DRENMISE-292682 format. One record per residue: y, x, z of N, C-alpha, C in turn; residue number from 1; residue in one letter. Coordinates in Angstrom, 3 decimals, decimal comma. Example, Ala and Ser with C-alpha at 12.3 -4.5 7.8 and 13.67 -1.06 7.14 Angstrom:
NODE       nY       nX       nZ      caY      caX      caZ       cY       cX       cZ num residuo
NODE   -5,690   13,190    7,800   -4,500   12,300    7,800   -3,300   13,200    7,800   1       a
NODE   -2,250   12,850    7,080   -1,060   13,670    7,140    0,030   12,900    7,870   2       s
# end
This chain:
NODE       nY       nX       nZ      caY      caX      caZ       cY       cX       cZ num residuo
NODE   11,589   11,012    5,500   11,058   11,522    4,294    9,744   10,901    3,881   1       g
NODE    8,761   10,854    4,782    7,430   10,360    4,413    7,495    8,917    3,939   2       l
NODE    8,194    8,081    4,689    8,208    6,650    4,360    8,997    6,377    3,088   3       w
NODE   10,152    7,013    2,952   10,960    6,812    1,743   10,243    7,357    0,518   4       a
NODE    9,648    8,530    0,642    8,920    9,119   -0,475    7,718    8,297   -0,873   5       g
NODE    6,999    7,797    0,114    5,833    6,956   -0,162    6,255    5,687   -0,887   6       t
NODE    7,290    5,035   -0,382    7,755    3,789   -0,989    8,273    4,020   -2,410   7       a
NODE    9,037    5,070   -2,601    9,592    5,361   -3,922    8,486    5,657   -4,929   8       l
NODE    7,531    6,489   -4,540    6,427    6,823   -5,447    5,566    5,606   -5,742   9       a
NODE    5,394    4,730   -4,753    4,525    3,564   -4,913    5,117    2,510   -5,842  10       a
NODE    6,399    2,613   -6,163    6,966    1,687   -7,138    6,247    1,796   -8,480  11       l
NODE    5,806    3,011   -8,808    5,127    3,237  -10,081    3,614    3,328   -9,938  12       a
NODE    3,136    3,910   -8,818    1,709    4,168   -8,680    1,363    4,317   -7,207  13       d
NODE    0,351    3,627   -6,740   -0,045    3,738   -5,335   -0,936    4,949   -5,082  14       a
NODE   -1,630    5,409   -6,098   -2,599    6,483   -5,900   -1,961    7,797   -5,468  15       h
NODE   -0,865    8,170   -6,076   -0,248    9,463   -5,786    0,223    9,582   -4,330  16       a
NODE    0,981    8,615   -3,810    1,394    8,760   -2,409    0,231    8,664   -1,419  17       p
NODE   -0,794    7,896   -1,770   -1,967    7,819   -0,900   -2,690    9,159   -0,893  18       i
NODE   -2,862    9,753   -2,062   -3,527   11,055   -2,141   -2,722   12,124   -1,402  19       a
NODE   -1,414   12,076   -1,527   -0,576   13,056   -0,831   -0,689   12,894    0,687  20       a
NODE   -0,701   11,663    1,147   -0,840   11,411    2,585   -2,189   11,883    3,100  21       s
NODE   -3,225   11,625    2,333   -4,555   12,074    2,737   -4,663   13,597    2,728  22       l
NODE   -3,998   14,239    1,782   -3,999   15,701    1,746   -3,282   16,263    2,971  23       a
NODE   -2,171   15,641    3,358   -1,460   16,095    4,562   -2,309   15,870    5,806  24       m
NODE   -3,040   14,773    5,824   -3,934   14,511    6,951   -5,039   15,564    7,004  25       h
NODE   -5,589   15,877    5,863   -6,637   16,885    5,797   -6,151   18,263    6,231  26       g
NODE   -4,869   18,520    5,986   -4,285   19,802    6,385   -3,864   19,802    7,852  27       a
NODE   -3,965   18,653    8,491   -3,612   18,563    9,900   -2,135   18,365   10,177  28       g
NODE   -1,370   18,018    9,154    0,069   17,834    9,346    0,487   16,373    9,466  29       t
NODE   -0,472   15,457    9,334   -0,168   14,034    9,430   -1,295   13,353   10,189  30       l
NODE   -0,932   12,594   11,210   -1,921   11,915   12,041   -2,554   10,728   11,345  31       g
NODE   -3,661   10,280   11,911   -4,412    9,175   11,325   -3,584    7,899   11,242  32       t
NODE   -2,866    7,564   12,289   -2,055    6,345   12,264   -0,990    6,399   11,179  33       n
NODE   -0,374    7,560   11,005    0,644    7,687    9,967    0,034    7,602    8,574  34       d
NODE   -1,164    8,122    8,394   -1,838    8,000    7,103   -2,105    6,532    6,800  35       v
NODE   -2,627    5,810    7,776   -2,920    4,393    7,558   -1,657    3,603    7,264  36       l
NODE   -0,589    3,919    7,963    0,690    3,248    7,683    1,197    3,586    6,277  37       r
NODE    1,041    4,835    5,874    1,475    5,243    4,534    0,660    4,524    3,459  38       a
NODE   -0,642    4,375    3,683   -1,486    3,660    2,729   -1,047    2,200    2,621  39       v
NODE   -0,822    1,563    3,749   -0,373    0,168    3,721    0,992    0,024    3,062  40       l
NODE    1,887    0,962    3,348    3,207    0,922    2,712    3,072    1,084    1,204  41       l
NODE    2,255    2,042    0,774    2,091    2,296   -0,659    1,515    1,079   -1,385  42       a
NODE    0,465    0,487   -0,834   -0,111   -0,652   -1,548    0,773   -1,894   -1,451  43       i
NODE    1,553   -1,997   -0,384    2,482   -3,131   -0,271    3,596   -3,033   -1,304  44       s
NODE    4,208   -1,875   -1,406    5,293   -1,678   -2,373    4,756   -1,801   -3,790  45       v
NODE    3,591   -1,230   -4,051    3,014   -1,288   -5,386    2,642   -2,720   -5,768  46       n
NODE    2,183   -3,505   -4,811    1,885   -4,910   -5,074    3,149   -5,663   -5,487  47       t
NODE    4,232   -5,429   -4,773    5,500   -6,074   -5,127    5,960   -5,640   -6,512  48       a
NODE    5,879   -4,364   -6,783    6,298   -3,826   -8,071    5,476   -4,412   -9,217  49       s
NODE    4,177   -4,457   -9,037    3,308   -4,994  -10,085    3,537   -6,489  -10,286  50       r
NODE    3,857   -7,195   -9,227    4,140   -8,628   -9,348    5,421   -8,871  -10,140  51       s
NODE    6,425   -8,053   -9,904    7,681   -8,169  -10,657    7,443   -7,862  -12,133  52       v
NODE    6,679   -6,817  -12,416    6,376   -6,473  -13,808    5,608   -7,611  -14,476  53       v
NODE    4,686   -8,214  -13,770    3,929   -9,341  -14,327    4,859  -10,503  -14,670  54       a
NODE    5,821  -10,761  -13,806    6,768  -11,847  -14,064    7,632  -11,549  -15,285  55       a
NODE    8,057  -10,311  -15,384    8,909   -9,934  -16,518    8,134   -9,921  -17,829  56       m
NODE    6,878   -9,534  -17,768    6,084   -9,408  -18,989    5,448  -10,718  -19,448  57       a
NODE    5,069  -11,560  -18,486    4,304  -12,732  -18,881    4,832  -14,061  -18,409  58       g
NODE    5,938  -14,052  -17,699    6,495  -15,310  -17,230    5,933  -15,742  -15,883  59       g
NODE    6,390  -16,884  -15,446    6,083  -17,361  -14,100    4,593  -17,664  -13,900  60       a
NODE    3,982  -18,288  -14,865    2,566  -18,654  -14,710    1,682  -17,410  -14,617  61       r
NODE    1,945  -16,447  -15,475    1,184  -15,196  -15,446    1,457  -14,451  -14,141  62       y
NODE    2,707  -14,413  -13,729    3,068  -13,727  -12,481    2,367  -14,356  -11,290  63       a
NODE    2,278  -15,654  -11,259    1,596  -16,336  -10,160    0,116  -15,967  -10,117  64       l
NODE   -0,509  -15,907  -11,288   -1,926  -15,541  -11,339   -2,134  -14,103  -10,866  65       a
NODE   -1,316  -13,194  -11,346   -1,453  -11,784  -10,978   -1,091  -11,578   -9,509  66       v
NODE    0,046  -12,105   -9,105    0,528  -11,883   -7,738   -0,412  -12,495   -6,699  67       a
NODE   -1,008  -13,629   -6,998   -1,884  -14,251   -6,002   -3,104  -13,372   -5,719  68       s
NODE   -3,653  -12,756   -6,743   -4,802  -11,865   -6,546   -4,361  -10,590   -5,824  69       v
NODE   -3,243  -10,028   -6,235   -2,752   -8,810   -5,593   -2,418   -9,044   -4,123  70       l
NODE   -1,766  -10,138   -3,825   -1,389  -10,436   -2,441   -2,629  -10,724   -1,593  71       v
NODE   -3,616  -11,388   -2,149   -4,855  -11,631   -1,407   -5,534  -10,310   -1,053  72       a
NODE   -5,568   -9,402   -1,999   -6,145   -8,079   -1,752   -5,343   -7,318   -0,705  73       s
NODE   -4,036   -7,380   -0,804   -3,159   -6,709    0,157   -3,338   -7,296    1,552  74       l
NODE   -3,419   -8,599    1,642   -3,611   -9,255    2,931   -4,937   -8,820    3,556  75       l
NODE   -5,963   -8,714    2,749   -7,262   -8,254    3,264   -7,156   -6,839    3,833  76       a
NODE   -6,444   -5,977    3,144   -6,267   -4,602    3,640   -5,529   -4,588    4,966  77       a
NODE   -4,452   -5,363    5,057   -3,695   -5,433    6,309   -4,560   -5,973    7,441  78       w
NODE   -5,323   -7,021    7,162   -6,166   -7,617    8,202   -7,238   -6,646    8,683  79       l
NODE   -7,835   -5,924    7,773   -8,860   -4,961    8,159   -8,257   -3,856    9,016  80       v
NODE   -7,153   -3,296    8,552   -6,577   -2,160    9,262   -5,881   -2,548   10,566  81       l
NODE   -5,442   -3,780   10,666   -4,762   -4,196   11,892   -5,671   -4,922   12,870  82       l
NODE   -6,718   -5,541   12,349   -7,480   -6,402   13,229   -8,926   -6,053   13,462  83       g
NODE   -9,404   -4,989   12,867  -10,823   -4,667   13,021  -11,006   -3,521   14,009  84       a
NODE  -11,446   -3,830   15,214  -11,650   -2,758   16,188  -12,725   -1,786   15,706  85       p
NODE  -12,459   -0,530   15,919  -13,407    0,493   15,526  -13,231    1,012   14,117  86       g
NODE  -12,540    0,269   13,260  -12,309    0,754   11,900  -11,066    1,629   11,867  87       i
NODE  -10,002    1,139   12,437   -8,749    1,892   12,416   -7,892    1,478   13,596  88       a
NODE   -7,013    2,347   13,961   -6,092    2,061   15,048   -4,672    2,276   14,558  89       t
NODE   -3,878    1,239   14,621   -2,474    1,357   14,241   -1,580    1,078   15,432  90       l
NODE   -2,063    1,349   16,603   -1,266    1,135   17,796   -0,127    2,132   17,918  91       g
NODE    0,655    2,004   18,979    1,820    2,890   19,152    1,434    4,344   19,325  92       p
# end
């Protein structure tokens, strides 16, 4: 449920599934690792969705410009959350 719902909602907007995950974390029903995974899933799916919309709306050149910035931002988020000790833990 959590992963499918997060991915489905993130097709249109990343904020809503992230806020829902954080609310569940605040209520004590979702662990920190699952929140971080949900955030990464939401921004990953939303990045793909926005890149497709850019391609459909503006063509290949516009899509490349938009997608390159979005993917760079997404890569930075993944690197921080996966590789920065002390910031977050996504271990098993």
